[in-house]
Every structure is written in C-alpha cells, then in structure tokens.
DSSP file (Angstrom, degrees, kcal/mol; ACC not computed):
  #  RESIDUE AA STRUCTURE BP1 BP2  ACC     N-H-->O    O-->H-N    N-H-->O    O-->H-N    TCO  KAPPA ALPHA  PHI   PSI    X-CA   Y-CA   Z-CA
    1    1 A M              0   0    0      0, 0.0     0, 0.0     0, 0.0     0, 0.0   0.000 360.0 360.0 360.0 125.4    1.9    0.0   17.2
    2    2 A N        +     0   0    0      2,-0.1    28,-0.0     0, 0.0     0, 0.0   0.049 360.0 124.3-107.2  26.4    3.0    3.6   17.2
    3    3 A V        -     0   0    0      1,-0.1     5,-0.1     2,-0.0     0, 0.0  -0.780  61.5-121.7 -89.6 120.9    5.2    3.7   14.1
    4    4 A P    >>  -     0   0    0      0, 0.0     3,-1.6     0, 0.0     4,-0.6  -0.221  19.6-118.4 -60.3 150.0    4.4    6.2   11.6
    5    5 A L  H >> S+     0   0    0      1,-0.3     3,-2.0     2,-0.2     4,-0.7   0.879 110.1  68.6 -58.5 -36.5    3.7    4.9    8.0
    6    6 A T  H >4 S+     0   0    0      1,-0.3     3,-0.6     2,-0.2    -1,-0.3   0.830  98.9  49.4 -51.2 -35.1    6.7    6.9    6.7
    7    7 A F  H <4 S+     0   0    0     -3,-1.6    -1,-0.3     1,-0.2    -2,-0.2   0.646 109.8  51.1 -84.1 -13.7    9.0    4.6    8.5
    8    8 A L  H <X S+     0   0    0     -3,-2.0     4,-2.0    -4,-0.6     3,-0.3   0.416  76.0 107.9-101.7   0.8    7.3    1.5    7.1
    9    9 A I  H <X S+     0   0    0     -4,-0.7     4,-3.4    -3,-0.6     3,-0.3   0.893  79.3  47.6 -36.6 -60.6    7.4    2.5    3.4
   10   10 A D  H  > S+     0   0    0      1,-0.3     4,-2.5    -4,-0.2    -1,-0.2   0.903 112.8  48.7 -67.2 -37.4   10.0    0.0    2.3
   11   11 A D  H  > S+     0   0    0     -3,-0.3     4,-1.8    -4,-0.2    -1,-0.3   0.851 114.2  47.3 -69.5 -30.8    8.4   -2.9    4.1
   12   12 A I  H  X S+     0   0    0     -4,-2.0     4,-2.7    -3,-0.3    -2,-0.2   0.919 113.4  46.9 -72.7 -43.7    4.9   -2.0    2.6
   13   13 A L  H  X S+     0   0    0     -4,-3.4     4,-2.7    -5,-0.2     5,-0.2   0.938 112.9  50.1 -61.2 -46.1    6.4   -1.7   -1.0
   14   14 A R  H  X S+     0   0    0     -4,-2.5     4,-2.8    -5,-0.3    -1,-0.2   0.921 112.2  46.3 -63.6 -45.6    8.2   -4.9   -0.6
   15   15 A T  H  X S+     0   0    0     -4,-1.8     4,-2.4    -5,-0.2    -1,-0.2   0.943 111.6  52.1 -53.3 -52.6    5.1   -6.8    0.6
   16   16 A M  H  <>S+     0   0    0     -4,-2.7     5,-1.9     1,-0.2     4,-0.4   0.931 112.7  45.1 -53.0 -48.7    3.1   -5.4   -2.1
   17   17 A A  H ><5S+     0   0    0     -4,-2.7     3,-0.8     1,-0.2    -2,-0.2   0.911 112.8  49.6 -66.1 -44.6    5.6   -6.5   -4.7
   18   18 A L  H 3<5S+     0   0    0     -4,-2.8    -1,-0.2     1,-0.2    -2,-0.2   0.891 117.6  39.2 -66.2 -33.1    6.1  -10.0   -3.4
   19   19 A N  T 3<5S-     0   0    0     -4,-2.4    -1,-0.2    -5,-0.2    -2,-0.2   0.325 106.5-128.2 -92.4   9.3    2.3  -10.6   -3.2
   20   20 A Q  T < 5 +     0   0    0     -3,-0.8     2,-0.3    -4,-0.4    -3,-0.2   0.891  56.9 147.3  45.2  52.2    1.7   -8.8   -6.5
   21   21 A K      < -     0   0    0     -5,-1.9    -1,-0.2    -6,-0.1    -2,-0.1  -0.831  49.8-147.3-114.7 151.2   -1.0   -6.6   -5.0
   22   22 A N  S    S+     0   0    0     -2,-0.3    19,-2.8    21,-0.0     2,-0.3   0.189  80.8  43.4 -99.8   9.2   -1.8   -3.0   -6.0
   23   23 A Y  E     -A   40   0A   0     17,-0.2     2,-0.4    -7,-0.1    17,-0.2  -0.944  63.1-144.7-147.1 166.0   -2.9   -2.0   -2.5
   24   24 A F  E     -A   39   0A   0     15,-1.2    15,-2.2    -2,-0.3     2,-0.4  -0.960  21.9-134.8-130.1 152.5   -2.0   -2.3    1.2
   25   25 A A  E     -A   38   0A   0     -2,-0.4     2,-0.6    13,-0.2    13,-0.2  -0.903   7.1-158.9-111.9 136.1   -4.5   -2.6    4.0
   26   26 A L  E     -A   37   0A   0     11,-3.2    11,-2.5    -2,-0.4     5,-0.1  -0.949  27.1-138.2-110.9 112.3   -4.5   -0.8    7.3
   27   27 A N    >>  -     0   0    0     -2,-0.6     4,-0.9     9,-0.2     3,-0.8  -0.137  19.0-111.3 -72.3 168.4   -6.7   -2.9    9.7
   28   28 A K  T 34 S+     0   0    0      1,-0.3     6,-0.2     2,-0.2    -1,-0.1   0.680 112.8  64.7 -75.8 -15.5   -9.1   -1.2   12.1
   29   29 A E  T 34 S+     0   0    0      1,-0.2    -1,-0.3     5,-0.1     7,-0.0   0.792 110.6  38.0 -75.0 -27.2   -7.0   -2.2   15.2
   30   30 A N  T <4 S+     0   0    0     -3,-0.8     2,-0.3     5,-0.1    -2,-0.2   0.608  97.5  94.5 -99.1 -11.1   -4.1    0.1   14.0
   31   31 A A  S >< S-     0   0    0     -4,-0.9     3,-0.8     1,-0.1     5,-0.0  -0.592  73.6-137.0 -80.9 138.9   -6.3    2.9   12.6
   32   32 A K  T 3  S+     0   0    0     -2,-0.3    -1,-0.1     1,-0.2    -4,-0.0   0.789 105.0  45.6 -65.5 -31.1   -7.0    5.8   14.9
   33   33 A D  T 3  S-     0   0    0      2,-0.2    -1,-0.2    -3,-0.0     3,-0.1   0.438 112.9-115.3 -97.6   2.7  -10.6    6.0   13.9
   34   34 A G  S <  S+     0   0    0     -3,-0.8     2,-0.3     1,-0.3    -6,-0.2   0.697  74.6 122.4  74.8  20.9  -11.3    2.2   14.1
   35   35 A R        -     0   0    0     -8,-0.2     2,-0.3    -7,-0.1    -1,-0.3  -0.899  63.0-118.3-113.3 148.5  -12.0    1.7   10.4
   36   36 A E        -     0   0    0     -2,-0.3    27,-2.1    -3,-0.1     2,-0.3  -0.632  32.5-166.8 -79.2 138.5  -10.3   -0.5    7.9
   37   37 A Y  E     -AB  26  62A   0    -11,-2.5   -11,-3.2    -2,-0.3     2,-0.4  -0.966  15.2-159.5-125.9 145.3   -8.6    1.2    5.1
   38   38 A R  E     -AB  25  61A   0     23,-2.7    23,-2.2    -2,-0.3     2,-0.6  -0.995  11.6-153.4-125.2 128.7   -7.1    0.0    1.7
   39   39 A F  E     -AB  24  60A   0    -15,-2.2   -15,-1.2    -2,-0.4     2,-0.2  -0.872  16.1-153.6 -98.3 102.8   -4.6    2.2    0.0
   40   40 A Y  E     -AB  23  59A   0     19,-3.1    18,-3.3    -2,-0.6    19,-1.4  -0.566  12.7-175.4 -94.0 145.2   -4.6    1.7   -3.8
   41   41 A F  E     - B   0  57A   0    -19,-2.8     2,-0.6    16,-0.3    16,-0.2  -0.959  26.7-127.3-135.3 148.7   -1.7    2.3   -6.2
   42   42 A R  E     - B   0  56A   0     14,-3.2    14,-2.1    -2,-0.3     2,-0.5  -0.853  29.9-152.4 -94.9 125.5   -1.2    2.1  -10.0
   43   43 A V  E     - B   0  55A   0     -2,-0.6     2,-0.4    12,-0.2    12,-0.2  -0.855  12.1-172.3-104.9 131.0    1.8   -0.1  -10.8
   44   44 A V  E     - B   0  54A   0     10,-2.0    10,-2.5    -2,-0.5     2,-0.3  -0.983   4.6-163.5-131.1 136.8    3.8    0.5  -13.9
   45   45 A T  E     - B   0  53A   0     -2,-0.4     2,-0.3     8,-0.2     8,-0.2  -0.891  18.9-128.7-112.2 141.7    6.6   -1.8  -15.3
   46   46 A E        -     0   0    0      6,-0.8     6,-0.2     3,-0.7     3,-0.1  -0.732  10.1-137.9 -92.6 142.5    9.1   -0.8  -17.9
   47   47 A K  S    S+     0   0    0     -2,-0.3    -1,-0.1     1,-0.2     0, 0.0   0.896 105.6  56.1 -67.4 -34.4    9.5   -3.1  -21.0
   48   48 A E  S    S+     0   0    0      1,-0.3    -1,-0.2     2,-0.1    -3,-0.0   0.875 127.0  13.8 -64.8 -39.1   13.3   -2.6  -20.7
   49   49 A C    >   +     0   0    0     -3,-0.1     3,-1.9     3,-0.1    -3,-0.7  -0.711  67.0 179.8-142.8  80.1   13.5   -3.7  -17.0
   50   50 A P  T 3  S+     0   0    0      0, 0.0    -3,-0.1     0, 0.0    -2,-0.1   0.660  76.9  68.8 -68.2  -9.1   10.3   -5.5  -15.9
   51   51 A R  T 3  S+     0   0    0     -6,-0.1     2,-0.5     2,-0.0    -6,-0.0   0.682  84.0  82.8 -80.3 -11.3   11.7   -6.1  -12.5
   52   52 A N    <   -     0   0    0     -3,-1.9    -6,-0.8    -6,-0.2     2,-0.3  -0.783  65.4-166.9 -89.6 131.3   11.5   -2.4  -11.6
   53   53 A R  E     -B   45   0A   0     -2,-0.5     2,-0.5    -8,-0.2    -8,-0.2  -0.911  12.8-153.7-119.0 142.6    8.1   -1.2  -10.5
   54   54 A T  E     -B   44   0A   0    -10,-2.5   -10,-2.0    -2,-0.3     2,-0.5  -0.985  12.6-155.4-117.1 122.6    6.8    2.3  -10.2
   55   55 A Y  E     -B   43   0A   0     -2,-0.5     2,-0.5   -12,-0.2   -12,-0.2  -0.883   9.7-174.0-100.4 124.9    4.0    2.8   -7.6
   56   56 A A  E     -B   42   0A   0    -14,-2.1   -14,-3.2    -2,-0.5     2,-0.1  -0.976  29.2-118.3-121.4 121.9    1.6    5.9   -8.1
   57   57 A Y  E     +B   41   0A   0     -2,-0.5   -16,-0.3   -16,-0.2     3,-0.1  -0.290  33.0 175.5 -59.2 130.7   -0.9    6.5   -5.4
   58   58 A V  E     -     0   0A   0    -18,-3.3     2,-0.3     1,-0.4   -17,-0.2   0.824  48.2 -70.4-101.8 -43.8   -4.5    6.3   -6.6
   59   59 A G  E     -B   40   0A   0    -19,-1.4   -19,-3.1     2,-0.0    -1,-0.4  -0.956  39.0 -97.2 165.5 179.4   -6.7    6.7   -3.6
   60   60 A V  E     -B   39   0A   0     -2,-0.3     2,-0.4   -21,-0.2   -21,-0.2  -0.863  20.4-166.7-122.7 152.5   -8.0    5.2   -0.4
   61   61 A K  E     -B   38   0A   0    -23,-2.2   -23,-2.7    -2,-0.3     2,-0.2  -0.991  12.2-162.5-137.8 132.2  -11.2    3.3    0.3
   62   62 A N  E >   -B   37   0A   0     -2,-0.4     3,-1.6   -25,-0.2   -25,-0.2  -0.694  35.5 -98.7-110.2 170.9  -12.3    2.7    3.9
   63   63 A S  T 3  S+     0   0    0    -27,-2.1   -26,-0.1     1,-0.3    -1,-0.0   0.556 117.6  55.7 -63.9 -13.2  -14.7    0.3    5.3
   64   64 A S  T 3         0   0    0    -28,-0.2    -1,-0.3     1,-0.2   -29,-0.0   0.472 360.0 360.0 -97.8  -4.3  -17.6    2.7    5.6
   65   65 A Q    <         0   0    0     -3,-1.6    -1,-0.2     0, 0.0    -2,-0.2   0.469 360.0 360.0 -84.2 360.0  -17.5    3.7    1.9
C-alpha cells in the first residue's frame, strides 16, 4: 500500500472511535523499516456533547522498544 497516512486520517479516526481505542497500529508489513508501530492519543470528550471527541497525539511505541 503506497497511500500516505495523511490521506487515511478520517478512516483511522473513525476506526479508533468505533472500537473505542486510544491508539492505532501500523503493522510491520506496511512500515518501511519492517517494525510494528502503535500511535497513541489522549482522547477528551466534552460534558456538553459527549459524542464529540478530541484526539491529541501522545507518542509512538514500536516493536523494538
């Protein structure tokens, strides 16, 4: 797959929201260096509108860490 992550943002965020996860994984088959990565986010919901979520990037962890 040669699609840059910037074009997949909506799909990634939708999947994270549906699965109620605070991370997404990039498997080793799709990573250029052959390692698996997990990108973690802090998820904040507002009391007034709990269906809206704000995702703030926290960091990445790869399989060699």
